[in-house]
Backbone bond lengths (Angstrom), bond angles and torsions (degrees), N, CA, C in turn:
res aa  C-N    CA-C-N  psi(-1)  N-CA   C-N-CA  omega(-1)  CA-C   N-CA-C  phi
1 X - - - 1.492 - - 1.579 106.79 -
2 X 1.334 110.45 126.78 1.446 115.46 175.87 1.471 114.40 -76.63
3 X 1.370 118.07 178.94 1.415 121.93 -177.13 1.456 111.65 -71.19
4 X 1.334 121.72 -34.47 1.461 123.16 178.22 1.477 112.69 -65.36
5 X 1.304 115.19 -40.63 1.508 117.45 176.21 1.497 114.96 -63.56
6 X 1.324 114.64 -40.41 1.432 121.42 178.93 1.522 111.99 -63.12
7 X 1.282 118.22 -46.97 1.402 126.88 179.49 1.640 109.22 -63.17
8 X 1.294 115.43 -41.72 1.510 118.60 172.78 1.436 115.88 -59.28
9 X 1.396 114.28 -42.61 1.466 118.50 176.88 1.540 115.87 -63.39
10 X 1.348 113.78 -41.05 1.470 120.21 179.09 1.509 114.21 -65.69
11 X 1.380 114.70 -41.51 1.443 119.17 176.83 1.550 110.46 -68.83
12 X 1.268 117.58 -33.43 1.471 118.32 171.08 1.490 117.93 -59.15
13 X 1.367 110.19 -45.05 1.500 115.85 178.63 1.535 112.74 -67.06
14 X 1.318 115.65 -36.46 1.530 120.54 175.24 1.490 109.30 -61.83
15 X 1.302 116.45 -45.80 1.474 118.58 -178.19 1.540 113.82 -60.12
16 X 1.365 111.45 -44.43 1.491 114.74 -179.17 1.536 109.51 -66.52
17 X 1.401 117.94 -36.44 1.448 115.36 177.71 1.429 114.45 -70.42
18 X 1.339 118.48 -34.17 1.479 121.15 170.60 1.538 113.69 -60.08
19 X 1.299 111.89 -44.42 1.465 115.01 179.69 1.548 112.90 -64.05
20 X 1.359 110.05 -40.54 1.555 112.66 -178.68 1.502 108.54 -69.72
21 X 1.428 119.90 -34.31 1.437 119.98 175.83 1.530 114.96 -64.75
22 X 1.309 112.90 -43.30 1.475 118.92 -179.37 1.541 108.37 -65.15
23 X 1.341 114.24 -37.99 1.499 119.90 -176.92 1.580 106.89 -65.09
24 X 1.376 117.91 -43.62 1.446 118.59 178.56 1.399 115.14 -65.69
25 X 1.395 114.62 -36.89 1.515 114.91 179.10 1.518 110.68 -70.53
26 X 1.379 116.54 -32.14 1.444 119.12 -179.62 1.554 108.19 -68.30
27 X 1.300 114.84 -42.63 1.516 117.02 178.57 1.542 111.69 -62.25
28 X 1.365 114.12 -42.37 1.487 117.02 178.11 1.486 111.80 -60.37
29 X 1.368 118.72 -45.93 1.342 123.81 -179.25 1.478 113.30 -63.62
30 X 1.333 116.26 -37.02 1.521 120.44 -179.76 1.546 109.47 -71.85
31 X 1.371 117.75 -31.49 1.416 117.50 178.10 1.559 112.07 -73.01
32 X 1.337 118.55 -32.14 1.423 125.68 173.64 1.561 109.01 -62.69
33 X 1.294 116.51 -45.51 1.430 118.50 -175.25 1.495 110.62 -78.36
34 X 1.303 118.05 -20.96 1.524 119.58 176.33 1.562 110.33 -69.25
35 X 1.341 118.01 -26.62 1.455 122.21 -176.58 1.518 104.08 -78.11
36 X 1.395 118.35 -59.10 1.403 120.19 -178.96 1.589 105.83 -158.80
37 X 1.319 114.69 146.39 1.374 119.01 -176.81 1.632 110.89 -99.88
38 X 1.268 115.78 158.36 1.509 117.38 179.27 1.537 113.33 -53.75
39 X 1.333 116.54 -33.81 1.458 121.59 177.06 1.485 109.81 -63.25
40 X 1.357 117.97 -49.68 1.422 120.85 -178.18 1.572 111.33 -62.83
41 X 1.352 116.43 -32.90 1.432 119.26 179.63 1.503 109.83 -70.10
42 X 1.388 116.42 -42.12 1.431 118.63 179.00 1.501 113.48 -66.25
43 X 1.376 117.60 -34.22 1.494 119.56 174.52 1.515 111.06 -64.93
44 X 1.289 115.77 -44.56 1.495 120.66 -179.45 1.502 110.34 -61.48
45 X 1.359 115.69 -42.90 1.514 114.87 -179.69 1.491 111.49 -69.62
46 X 1.329 117.76 -31.31 1.533 119.87 174.28 1.426 110.66 -66.56
47 X 1.348 122.34 -39.54 1.457 123.39 177.42 1.509 109.89 -67.16
48 X 1.338 117.98 -38.92 1.442 120.96 176.17 1.486 113.99 -64.73
49 X 1.276 117.41 -36.10 1.469 124.31 178.10 1.545 108.54 -63.51
50 X 1.364 115.30 -49.21 1.470 117.03 178.09 1.521 111.91 -61.67
51 X 1.335 118.17 -41.68 1.465 120.79 -177.36 1.555 106.82 -68.43
52 X 1.317 118.79 -39.73 1.482 116.22 178.39 1.491 113.23 -65.44
53 X 1.345 121.08 -40.21 1.395 122.53 175.97 1.496 115.28 -59.55
54 X 1.322 115.73 -41.80 1.456 120.84 175.82 1.495 112.39 -62.99
55 X 1.305 119.61 -41.98 1.457 124.15 176.40 1.524 111.19 -61.80
56 X 1.380 116.60 -43.44 1.457 122.19 178.56 1.475 109.58 -60.56
57 X 1.431 120.80 -46.42 1.377 124.66 -178.58 1.510 109.41 -62.46
58 X 1.349 117.93 -45.73 1.523 119.09 178.63 1.536 111.91 -59.64
59 X 1.384 112.66 -39.98 1.462 115.37 176.99 1.513 112.07 -62.79
60 X 1.277 119.60 -44.48 1.420 121.76 -179.96 1.595 112.04 -64.90
61 X 1.285 112.48 -37.73 1.502 114.78 178.29 1.557 117.13 -70.26
62 X 1.356 110.99 -31.83 1.506 115.72 179.88 1.499 114.50 -96.65
63 X 1.304 116.07 1.57 1.532 119.15 -176.98 1.524 107.47 -68.48
64 X 1.267 116.83 134.32 1.464 124.02 176.48 1.445 113.91 -128.55
65 X 1.332 118.91 17.33 1.428 122.04 178.68 1.519 111.19 -77.19
66 X 1.394 113.27 -170.22 1.463 118.17 -178.70 1.479 111.46 -88.55
67 X 1.295 118.58 -40.59 1.496 120.68 179.77 1.517 111.94 -128.12
68 X 1.322 116.81 113.43 1.463 122.55 178.88 1.538 110.68 -74.71
69 X 1.339 114.87 136.56 1.437 119.93 -178.29 1.562 111.32 -113.65
70 X 1.335 117.83 109.17 1.514 119.98 178.23 1.444 115.38 -62.63
71 X 1.424 114.11 -27.29 1.443 116.22 -179.62 1.461 112.92 -67.14
72 X 1.402 118.06 -28.87 1.466 119.77 177.96 1.580 111.66 -69.44
73 X 1.409 113.50 -35.02 1.375 114.97 174.93 1.532 114.96 -60.93
74 X 1.335 113.31 -42.26 1.446 120.71 174.55 1.555 111.72 -61.47
75 X 1.286 116.37 -35.12 1.497 119.68 175.07 1.376 111.59 -66.74
76 X 1.339 126.24 -35.55 1.466 128.54 174.05 1.504 109.86 -60.34
77 X 1.302 115.69 -45.06 1.479 121.12 -178.86 1.552 110.44 -65.01
78 X 1.359 115.47 -41.23 1.471 119.39 -176.48 1.518 106.81 -68.82
79 X 1.324 117.43 -42.37 1.497 119.43 -175.62 1.552 108.27 -57.09
80 X 1.248 114.33 -46.71 1.471 118.63 176.25 1.427 118.11 -59.21
81 X 1.392 117.68 -37.90 1.434 123.10 179.59 1.464 108.81 -75.76
82 X 1.276 122.10 -39.22 1.490 125.30 -177.74 1.529 111.79 -71.13
83 X 1.311 120.17 -39.11 1.423 122.68 -177.82 1.475 114.19 -70.03
84 X 1.339 116.81 -31.24 1.469 121.75 -179.25 1.519 116.56 -59.59
85 X 1.359 117.42 -52.61 1.472 116.21 175.59 1.475 115.84 -69.31
86 X 1.377 116.30 -29.14 1.434 117.93 174.66 1.513 114.09 -58.57
87 X 1.358 112.58 -44.52 1.485 116.48 -178.47 1.530 110.97 -72.14
88 X 1.372 115.77 -30.94 1.496 116.57 175.14 1.472 110.05 -62.55
89 X 1.370 117.45 -39.98 1.437 120.35 -175.27 1.549 111.17 -68.61
90 X 1.300 117.05 -49.92 1.438 121.67 -175.74 1.504 112.78 -74.24
91 X 1.349 117.33 -17.84 1.434 119.84 178.40 1.520 111.67 -74.34
92 X 1.263 118.92 -19.94 1.541 123.16 -178.00 1.507 108.65 -100.83
93 X 1.286 121.67 0.42 1.497 121.66 -177.10 1.568 108.77 -145.82
94 X 1.286 118.34 109.29 1.474 122.24 -176.77 1.579 109.32 -64.72
95 X 1.368 114.10 -44.62 1.437 115.75 179.12 1.527 113.07 -61.08
96 X 1.268 116.78 -43.94 1.513 121.88 175.48 1.492 110.84 -59.59
97 X 1.336 118.41 -38.14 1.386 116.51 -178.07 1.600 115.49 -69.93
98 X 1.352 111.46 -33.01 1.442 116.13 177.48 1.553 108.74 -68.54
99 X 1.341 117.86 -44.76 1.473 121.96 173.86 1.448 115.08 -55.70
100 X 1.385 116.21 -39.28 1.473 119.82 -179.46 1.468 109.93 -67.97
101 X 1.298 118.87 -43.99 1.412 121.74 178.23 1.568 113.44 -57.02
102 X 1.302 115.72 -40.56 1.429 122.22 175.40 1.553 114.79 -67.97
103 X 1.355 114.21 -36.08 1.431 116.16 179.26 1.578 111.12 -74.65
104 X 1.347 116.24 -34.54 1.470 116.79 176.78 1.516 114.33 -71.85
105 X 1.345 118.39 -21.77 1.396 123.75 -175.36 1.566 108.45 -70.39
106 X 1.280 121.42 -21.12 1.441 124.97 -179.19 1.500 116.19 -100.66
107 X 1.315 114.21 2.21 1.443 121.24 176.62 1.528 111.09 -78.90
108 X 1.337 115.82 132.32 1.490 121.56 178.05 1.464 106.34 -124.66
109 X 1.371 118.25 128.10 1.403 125.06 176.12 1.491 109.01 -94.57
110 X 1.356 115.11 126.26 1.454 121.74 175.57 1.481 119.83 -84.18
111 X 1.355 113.76 -21.83 1.450 117.79 -178.02 1.575 111.88 -70.02
112 X 1.206 117.70 126.89 1.488 121.88 -175.11 1.552 103.40 -89.32
113 X 1.375 114.37 136.28 1.373 120.58 179.80 1.557 106.22 -101.83
114 X 1.318 118.73 113.18 1.412 119.84 -174.32 1.517 117.03 -73.73
115 X 1.336 117.65 -35.52 1.447 123.71 177.92 1.532 111.76 -101.85
116 X 1.340 117.76 121.82 1.534 116.37 178.81 1.519 112.86 -59.78
117 X 1.334 116.91 -24.97 1.454 119.29 175.60 1.530 114.39 -62.14
118 X 1.334 113.75 -34.28 1.535 118.21 176.76 1.461 111.94 -63.38
119 X 1.365 115.30 -36.09 1.508 120.07 174.31 1.524 111.02 -59.98
120 X 1.268 116.59 -45.75 1.491 120.90 -178.17 1.528 110.19 -61.70
121 X 1.365 116.12 -37.49 1.431 118.33 179.61 1.578 109.29 -68.26
122 X 1.317 119.17 -35.17 1.408 122.48 179.58 1.516 107.57 -67.69
123 X 1.305 120.44 -42.74 1.484 122.86 175.39 1.605 111.83 -60.18
124 X 1.369 111.05 -35.84 1.418 113.87 179.16 1.545 112.96 -65.16
125 X 1.324 114.21 -44.36 1.475 121.70 175.41 1.599 112.76 -58.67
126 X 1.327 112.75 -41.88 1.495 115.18 -177.79 1.536 107.00 -71.28
127 X 1.332 120.89 -39.94 1.450 124.54 178.81 1.567 109.89 -56.08
128 X 1.406 113.76 -46.52 1.419 114.84 -179.80 1.463 112.90 -63.06
129 X 1.335 116.58 -37.09 1.476 120.35 177.08 1.537 113.32 -59.59
130 X 1.342 109.58 -42.68 1.519 118.46 179.79 1.541 110.90 -61.66
131 X 1.259 112.27 -46.97 1.496 117.16 -178.83 1.501 113.79 -66.74
132 X 1.367 118.23 -40.93 1.417 121.73 177.72 1.538 109.59 -70.06
133 X 1.280 119.07 -38.61 1.446 124.36 178.54 1.551 107.78 -63.01
134 X 1.262 119.59 -37.74 1.500 121.41 -176.05 1.513 109.23 -86.11
135 X 1.402 118.13 5.20 1.451 120.28 176.16 1.558 113.68 70.90
136 X 1.304 113.11 21.77 1.562 119.00 177.30 1.504 103.21 -97.94
137 X 1.322 115.97 73.63 1.444 123.20 -179.18 1.497 110.33 -68.21
138 X 1.259 115.00 -45.93 1.494 120.28 -176.68 1.549 113.51 -59.39
139 X 1.352 112.38 -46.07 1.473 119.88 178.95 1.583 104.98 -67.56
140 X 1.246 119.66 -39.73 1.475 122.29 179.49 1.556 111.21 -60.57
141 X 1.319 114.06 -45.22 1.486 117.75 -177.49 1.527 111.78 -66.14
142 X 1.360 114.99 -43.24 1.472 120.52 -179.66 1.537 107.37 -65.54
143 X 1.293 119.02 -44.99 1.469 120.20 179.81 1.579 112.04 -61.73
144 X 1.293 111.39 -45.55 1.529 115.14 -179.91 1.478 112.60 -62.87
145 X 1.399 117.34 -41.40 1.490 116.82 179.06 1.503 112.02 -72.51
146 X 1.296 116.40 -37.13 1.450 118.25 -174.54 1.530 109.99 -72.38
147 X 1.320 119.42 -44.85 1.456 121.71 -177.63 1.609 106.98 -66.27
148 X 1.345 118.32 -40.45 1.517 120.61 177.15 1.429 113.72 -58.08
149 X 1.339 116.50 -43.22 1.485 120.21 179.26 1.485 110.42 -65.33
150 X 1.357 117.37 -45.14 1.419 124.61 -176.34 1.610 108.60 -62.40
151 X 1.288 117.35 -48.17 1.460 121.41 -179.74 1.526 113.69 -66.25
152 X 1.339 117.86 -35.30 1.444 121.96 174.20 1.441 111.51 -70.23
153 X 1.358 118.70 -32.99 1.463 120.67 177.15 1.501 114.00 -71.29
154 X 1.349 113.55 -42.60 1.438 119.21 177.66 1.475 118.10 -65.44
155 X 1.461 112.06 -25.62 1.441 115.34 179.08 1.534 114.19 -64.24
156 X 1.376 114.91 -15.98 1.521 115.99 178.24 1.523 110.73 -85.27
157 X 1.269 120.04 -8.77 1.435 124.80 176.25 1.499 108.40 -95.25
158 X 1.275 118.17 145.89 1.464 122.30 -175.63 1.551 108.53 -104.38
159 X 1.376 117.30 91.60 1.405 119.94 177.30 1.429 114.96 -91.75
160 X 1.376 115.55 -5.59 1.505 118.73 -178.89 1.562 105.50 -107.10
161 X 1.306 111.33 161.18 1.454 121.89 171.85 1.550 106.37 -75.80
162 X 1.280 118.50 158.38 1.479 119.98 177.53 1.566 109.04 -59.87
163 X 1.364 114.32 154.53 1.383 119.19 -174.50 1.553 108.84 -67.10
164 X 1.344 111.62 138.98 1.502 121.81 -173.87 1.554 105.43 -96.89
165 X 1.412 111.84 134.38 1.461 123.41 178.25 1.432 110.48 -133.56
166 X 1.389 118.58 156.81 1.414 123.25 170.33 1.519 107.64 -107.41
167 X 1.348 117.03 121.90 1.445 123.11 177.16 1.475 111.00 -101.06
168 X 1.339 117.69 116.50 1.434 124.74 -176.09 1.507 105.57 -106.17
169 X 1.394 118.74 120.74 1.401 122.87 -177.59 1.575 108.29 -123.10
170 X 1.369 113.85 142.14 1.383 120.32 167.89 1.529 111.20 -121.91
171 X 1.320 116.85 127.24 1.409 116.85 -177.68 1.592 108.01 -142.08
172 X 1.301 113.99 149.68 1.483 123.21 -177.80 1.454 112.31 -128.33
173 X 1.328 114.97 168.52 1.457 121.10 177.00 1.565 107.64 -94.10
174 X 1.374 113.04 176.42 1.505 116.56 -177.67 1.563 105.95 -72.87
175 X 1.323 118.67 -29.15 1.480 118.40 179.29 1.478 107.65 -101.02
176 X 1.314 117.69 108.44 1.478 123.69 -175.40 1.543 112.90 -74.32
177 X 1.352 117.95 -17.95 1.468 117.65 -175.28 1.576 108.18 -90.52
178 X 1.301 117.79 -37.59 1.473 123.02 -177.73 1.485 104.85 -116.21
179 X 1.339 117.70 119.64 1.505 123.55 -179.08 1.665 106.28 -70.42
180 X 1.315 112.34 120.76 1.463 121.88 179.94 1.557 108.70 -89.42
181 X 1.311 117.00 103.72 1.431 117.73 179.86 1.527 116.92 -65.26
182 X 1.300 115.52 -29.69 1.463 118.68 178.31 1.535 108.68 -73.18
183 X 1.337 119.37 -42.87 1.408 120.26 177.50 1.581 111.80 -64.06
184 X 1.341 115.90 -35.83 1.417 118.50 177.93 1.526 111.50 -67.40
185 X 1.276 115.26 -33.32 1.543 118.98 179.18 1.526 108.55 -67.88
186 X 1.323 118.66 -38.05 1.411 121.53 178.05 1.501 110.68 -64.63
187 X 1.307 118.46 -45.14 1.457 123.22 -179.76 1.533 108.64 -60.76
188 X 1.305 116.24 -48.09 1.525 119.72 -176.73 1.514 110.01 -62.05
189 X 1.371 116.53 -33.83 1.435 118.76 179.43 1.578 113.52 -70.37
190 X 1.312 114.68 -32.82 1.421 117.88 175.20 1.579 107.85 -73.93
191 X 1.285 116.78 -40.21 1.496 117.67 174.59 1.545 112.21 -54.84
192 X 1.308 113.03 -48.78 1.459 121.73 -178.01 1.552 110.96 -56.47
193 X 1.377 113.35 -46.33 1.463 122.55 -179.56 1.612 107.63 -59.12
194 X 1.332 115.95 -47.57 1.431 121.34 -178.51 1.566 109.76 -61.44
195 X 1.305 116.72 -44.36 1.432 121.92 179.29 1.561 111.82 -57.97
196 X 1.228 115.61 -41.78 1.465 121.00 -178.10 1.506 111.05 -64.30
197 X 1.382 115.70 -38.44 1.482 123.78 -177.39 1.541 108.12 -73.80
198 X 1.305 119.80 -45.67 1.480 123.16 -162.56 1.576 108.83 -94.13
199 X 1.350 119.47 -37.37 1.418 122.96 -176.09 1.532 112.58 -100.16
200 X 1.348 114.60 144.66 1.533 118.46 175.06 1.536 110.07 -67.81
201 X 1.314 116.55 -46.82 1.458 121.58 176.06 1.514 106.58 -139.10
202 X 1.306 115.67 154.61 1.473 117.90 173.35 1.557 108.13 -148.78
203 X 1.326 113.65 154.41 1.525 122.20 -177.87 1.418 109.82 -147.07
204 X 1.318 118.19 131.48 1.504 120.51 179.23 1.454 107.77 -76.16
205 X 1.346 115.58 131.58 1.423 121.26 179.84 1.561 113.85 -104.58
206 X 1.287 115.94 -37.04 1.461 118.09 176.56 1.576 106.99 -158.99
207 X 1.301 111.52 156.27 1.445 119.33 178.36 1.517 109.65 -146.14
208 X 1.313 118.90 119.06 1.511 121.76 -178.90 1.556 106.65 -117.49
209 X 1.357 114.70 122.44 1.415 118.12 178.37 1.530 108.22 -107.04
210 X 1.374 117.83 133.00 1.438 123.92 176.62 1.503 105.95 -131.26
211 X 1.395 118.28 174.49 1.340 125.92 176.81 1.518 114.21 -63.47
212 X 1.284 113.14 -25.96 1.481 121.04 -177.91 1.577 112.33 -89.45
213 X 1.318 116.22 -12.06 1.429 119.35 178.55 1.476 112.21 148.14
214 X 1.271 120.07 -157.21 1.497 126.12 -172.07 1.550 110.08 -132.37
215 X 1.318 110.89 138.62 1.479 116.04 173.06 1.563 109.09 -112.56
216 X 1.263 118.91 122.99 1.493 121.24 -178.29 1.517 107.48 -121.77
217 X 1.376 111.58 135.39 1.491 117.40 177.17 1.568 103.81 -118.42
218 X 1.335 115.62 128.88 1.375 122.59 -176.95 1.529 111.15 -132.77
219 X 1.321 112.70 131.16 1.470 117.55 174.50 1.482 112.16 -85.06
220 X 1.321 119.70 121.36 1.447 126.09 -175.75 1.549 109.01 -124.77
221 X 1.284 111.75 147.21 1.515 120.95 175.81 1.532 107.15 -118.55
222 X 1.280 113.62 120.45 1.454 118.56 -174.89 1.491 108.97 -109.02
223 X 1.329 114.84 113.91 1.453 121.47 -179.73 1.521 111.99 -82.63
224 X 1.296 120.32 -19.22 1.458 124.60 -179.12 1.550 106.99 -139.81
225 X 1.296 113.10 161.94 1.456 118.35 -178.49 1.531 109.76 -75.20
226 X 1.280 122.78 109.72 1.414 124.54 178.44 1.559 110.37 -133.66
227 X 1.262 112.91 139.66 1.508 117.32 -179.48 1.449 113.86 -76.75
228 X 1.324 114.86 63.67 1.493 119.91 -172.49 1.606 113.79 -63.53
229 X 1.381 110.42 -28.55 1.474 115.57 -179.64 1.488 109.58 -68.34
230 X 1.270 119.87 -51.83 1.424 125.80 176.81 1.565 113.94 -53.81
231 X 1.343 114.15 -41.83 1.416 119.73 -179.77 1.526 108.75 -66.80
232 X 1.350 116.58 -38.40 1.494 114.55 179.64 1.466 111.02 -70.33
233 X 1.300 122.69 -28.11 1.462 124.82 -179.65 1.517 108.79 -72.14
234 X 1.381 117.93 -24.14 1.433 119.18 177.25 1.586 115.26 -75.55
235 X 1.319 111.91 -10.10 1.448 115.70 175.75 1.549 109.72 -76.68
236 X 1.334 118.31 130.48 1.440 120.75 179.79 1.509 110.29 -69.36
237 X 1.337 114.32 123.44 1.441 121.16 -178.25 1.479 114.48 115.50
238 X 1.322 117.37 -29.42 1.486 122.30 175.92 1.462 114.96 -76.99
239 X 1.364 116.57 111.38 1.462 120.41 -174.38 1.551 113.08 -80.61
240 X 1.328 118.19 -38.87 1.442 119.21 177.13 1.551 107.49 -155.43
241 X 1.382 112.80 159.23 1.478 123.10 -178.41 1.481 110.90 -141.95
242 X 1.358 118.35 131.66 1.411 118.83 -176.17 1.513 106.30 -131.75
243 X 1.322 115.98 135.31 1.461 122.74 -179.21 1.469 108.78 -117.44
244 X 1.397 114.53 120.30 1.505 122.77 -173.73 1.522 107.62 -121.21
245 X 1.364 116.32 130.54 1.403 122.28 178.98 1.530 110.71 -71.02
246 X 1.338 118.25 135.55 1.450 123.19 174.78 1.500 107.83 -78.34
247 X 1.368 115.85 130.34 1.462 116.10 170.76 1.531 116.68 -82.73
248 X 1.308 115.51 -20.23 1.457 121.10 179.08 1.527 108.21 -132.20
249 X 1.309 112.29 159.96 1.461 115.51 179.80 1.536 110.26 -73.82
250 X 1.272 121.71 132.96 1.417 125.27 -175.99 1.541 111.30 -110.75
251 X 1.241 119.49 18.41 1.495 120.35 179.68 1.450 108.88 141.36
252 X 1.291 110.61 167.60 1.513 117.77 177.26 1.455 111.86 -81.77
């Protein structure tokens, strides 16, 4: 075999390999597009973004806690966005869906959710992502609208007890060297009167008496926004007042 024949044979083999490689790539690409197209994916993500924003707005509107967290609202939107393409992928492949279930079963979340209602909002975002990923747009729209109306309606009803706070007061007598029990009794009477007016309920938690004055810690439940700290400072003898939000329930 001469050099020309050998070169012709090598070129022929390379051409066949290139054709076979291009054909395999074309088949793989066609299989990917048969499951879902980039346009369908973009539409689904757009729908998930709208649903996530609506859920975040409802959460912000119905939030009744002490400190609103904007990052949690972004988390709700992200959960809806992430769940949608995952469901689209596993919906077109049974083997992949089984592997995905096994992978998610070993995931452990370390972040503690303080309010059970926040967990419900997270499940709501995930559910919307599942529905949109499964192309159940009508069911997703009805569920989104229905739950939003229900949550906004329930926000007008008071299912919770008033917010609990710890009120820390420091008060002294006119004579700083010798503690005046009569003056202290008058100050405490004014404090008690103010607590009855500003707080729904109040309970004495601790009281420390020193030669320089008294420190009193009272658990109060505020049903409405009232400037209880400023009112306490207006009482003659009260040197400072601190209002601290309770993270957990400390009693009925």
